[in-house]
N, C-alpha and C positions, 0 to 999 in steps of 0.2 A: 467419840468421847463427848459427853454432855458437858456444857459450859455453865458457869454461874449465870450468865445472861439468859440462857434457855430456861433454867429453873426459876429465875425471877419472873420470866414471861409466863411460865406454866402457873405459878402461884396467882398471878393476876388474872389469867384466863379462867382459872378454876371457878371464879366467882361470877363469870359472865357467860360461860359456855354451859349448855344443857347437860353434856356428858363429859366424862373424863377423857374418853377417846378423842373427842373434838379438841379439847384443850391440849392434849398431848400432841396431836397432829400439828396444830398451829405452832406449838413450841418446838417442833422438830425432833420429837422423840417418840418411842413406842409407849403404849399404855402401861406396860409392866414397869418400865423405868420411871414413868411419871408417878406411879403409885408408890414406888420406893422412896422417891425424894419428898413426896407429900407426907409420907409416914415419918420420915426422919426429921423433917422440918429444918434441914440444913442444906447449905450450898455444897456443890462438889468440892470446892477448895477447902471446906471445913471438915469434910470427912475423908479427904485424901490421906493415905498413909505416907508418912515421911520416909523417903528412900534412904536407908542407912546401910544397906548390905551391898556387898560387891557382886557384880554380875559377871565378872570374869576374873581369872587368876591374876594376882598382883605380879607384874613383871619384875618388880624390884625387891621382892620378898627376900631373896637370898643375900643381897648386898646392902639392904637398908640399914642394918645395925652398923656396918662399917661406914656407910654414908653419914649416919648420925654422929659417929665418933669424929669424923673429919669436920663436920659442921660445929660440933661442940667445942672442938679445939680451935677452930678458925671460923668464927661467926661471920666474917665478911667474905668467905669463900663463895664465889659465884656458882650457882647451880649448873650453868653451862660448862664451866671448867671442870667441875666434879663429874658431870655426866660424861664428858670427853675422856676423863681419866679412866672411868669404868669401861668405856668402850675400848680403850687401849689395853686395859688389863684383861678384858674378856672378849676377845675378837669374835664377832659374829653374833653375840648374845643380844646386844641392844642396837636397834636401828635409829637413824636420825629422826624418824617420825615420832619416836617416844620422848624426845626432848621436852616438849611442852608438858607431858604427863609428869615427868620427873621434876620440872620447875614448879608445877603446882604442888607436888608432894613436899618439896623443900619449903615453899612459901607457907604451907599449912603447918609444917614442923616449927618454923620460926615464929609463927603467930601463937602456937599453943605451948611449945616446949623450949623455944630459943631464948637467948639472953635478953634482958631488958634493953630497950633502945637508949642511945645516948641522949642526954638532955643538954642542949647548948643554946646560947643566945647569939643568933647570927648578926654579923656586922654588914653594913651596906658597902659594897664595893662597886666601882665603875670600871668598865673595860679600858685597858691601856694606861691606867693611872699608876698602879703600884705593883712592884715585885718585892719579894722578901727572900733572904737567904740566910743560912746558918750551917754550922757543922753538926753532924750527929755521929756518935760512936756506933760502929757496926759489929763489935766483937761478940755481942750476945748471940748472934746468929750462928756462930760456930763454923764459919767458912774455912776450908783448908785448901791449900795449893800443893798438889802432890803429897797429900797426907800431912803437911806441915801447917800448923795454926797460922792463919793470916789475919793479924790484927790491923785494923785500918779505920779511917774516918770516911765520911761521905760529905763533900760540899754539896748541899742541897739547895736548889733554886726553885721558886714557884711563883706563879702569877696569882694574886689574891682574888681576882674576879672569876677566872675560869678553872683555877686549880691545876693548870698545865704545869708540869714539873720536869726537872731533869737533874742530873747530878754527876759529879766527878770524884773518883777515888783520890784520897790523899792521906798523909800520915801525920800532919801537924796543922795547927791553925795559923799558918804563916801568911804573909802578904802574897808570896808566890802562889800558894795553893788557892788563896782567895781570888787573885787575879786570873789564874788559869781557869778555875771553875766558873767564875763570873763571865769571862769571855766565851768559854765553851757554850754556856747556856744561851747567851745572846746570839751567837752564830747559829746554834741549832734552832732557836726561836725564829730567827730571820727578821728581827726587829727589836726595838727598845721601848720599854714603858717610860713613863714620865719620871717616876721616882723609884729609888731602891732603898729599902730599909734593912739594916743589919742589927744584930745584937751588938753589944758594946765591945767588939773585938779589938784587941790591942793592935792588930795589924791594920785597922782602919780608923779607929776612934781614939782621940787623945783623952787623957784623964781630965777630970773636971777642972783642974787648976790651969790647964793650958788655954791660952786665948783663942786658938783655932780649934774648931770642932773636929775636923778630920786630919789625918796625916797627909803630908804633901804627896806621897805616891798614890794614896787612895783618891785624893782630890783630882790628881792628874788623870787617873783611870776614868773617873766619872766624867770629867770634862771632855775626854777623848770621845766618849759615846753620847755626850749631850744629855746626861741623866742627872737629876737632882738627888743628892744624898740625904738620908734620914737615918736616925738611930733611935733605939728604944730609950725610955727614961730609966734612970738608975733604979734597980730593984723592981722593975715592972716588966718581967719577962713576957707577960701576956700581950704586950704591945706587938710582939712578933708571933702572935698566936697562930696565924695561918700556917706559917712554915713549921712551927712546933707540931701542929696537928698533922701536917703532911709527913713529918718524920715518923710519927706513930703509925699512920695509915700505910706509908710505903714499906716500913719494916714488917708490918703485919702481912702485906701482900707478898713481900719477898719471902717471908717465912713459909707462906702457903705454897709459893712457887717451888721452893726448895723441897718441901714435903712431897709434892707431886712429882718432882724430878727424881726422887728416890735416894739422893745422897747430896752432901754438901761439899764434896771434893771436886776441884777443877784442875785440869791439866796445866793451866797457866793463868797468870793474872789477866792476860788478854781474853781468855775464854770466859773468865768471870765477869770482866767488864762488858763483854758482848751480851752475856746473860742479863746483866743489869739494864743495859740499853734496850734490849728486847722487851723487858718488863715495863720500862718507862714508856715505850711505844704503845704497848697494849693498854696501859692506864690512860694515856693521852688520846687514845683513838676517838673517844666521844667528847673531847674537850675542845 
C-alpha cells in the first residue's frame, strides 16, 4: 500500500530525477502507480474511499430492534447486562468474544439515537467526610409477594464521595427504622464517615422552635458511633442532593433488573431483600 510519505517523496524526486522510473524506484513504488498519483495530484489519504459498508453479516440483526427497545426504556442499562440477557435467551447464538462488538454497537446507538445526557453541576466531596440518608417510596416498582402488592419504603444510605450505597426495607419513617437502617449501613460499610446528613425527619430533627437541634435518641445514636450530625436547611431539599440522585438511579437500576428477571413477584420478603442486596453489591463493585 502506497503511503502519503511515498507520494510526497515522489513529487519531490520528479523534479530532480531524469526519468519517472528512477523517481518511482526511489520513492518505493512502480512506475504505473507513480504515474497515477502524479496525474491525480492528490495523496493516498485524500483519494481513499471511506469504508461505510459491512464486510460480514451483522450478528445482532435479529435481536437489535428488541435491544433498542430495552435501551430506549432504560437508558442506563449496561451493554454487558443486556448482552448477557440475550445470551441467556438465545443459548449458543452469541459467544463471549462478541461482547465488545455489541458494546460498540450500543455506544454508537447512544451517541446517535439515545436520550440527551443529564446536565448537572458537580459538588466537591472528600473521602470519609460525609454520608447522607433518606427514605424513598418503592411502590411505583409494582413488586409483589406471592401475588400480593408489597407496599414499602427503602431507608437509603450513601457516601457522597464514592457513591457507595446500601438500603434497608421499612414501612414508616420512624426512629426505629432510621436506627436499624443507619446501623445496618455502617456495619456493612465496616467504618464510619465523619458526618451524617439527613432530611428534616421528625424521627431525628426537632422543629425550629426547639432549642436542641436533634432528638435525644438520635443524638445518642450519633454519639455511640462518634459521628457528627447535620441536617438540610428548611425548604432546601437539594442540600441532600446526592442521596436524592441515588434514589433515582437505584430505582432505575432496580427497574431494569426486574425487567431482565422477567417478573416482579417474589416468593417471600426475604427473597426480595436478597435480590436488593445482590443489586447493591453489583452497583458497589466499582466503588
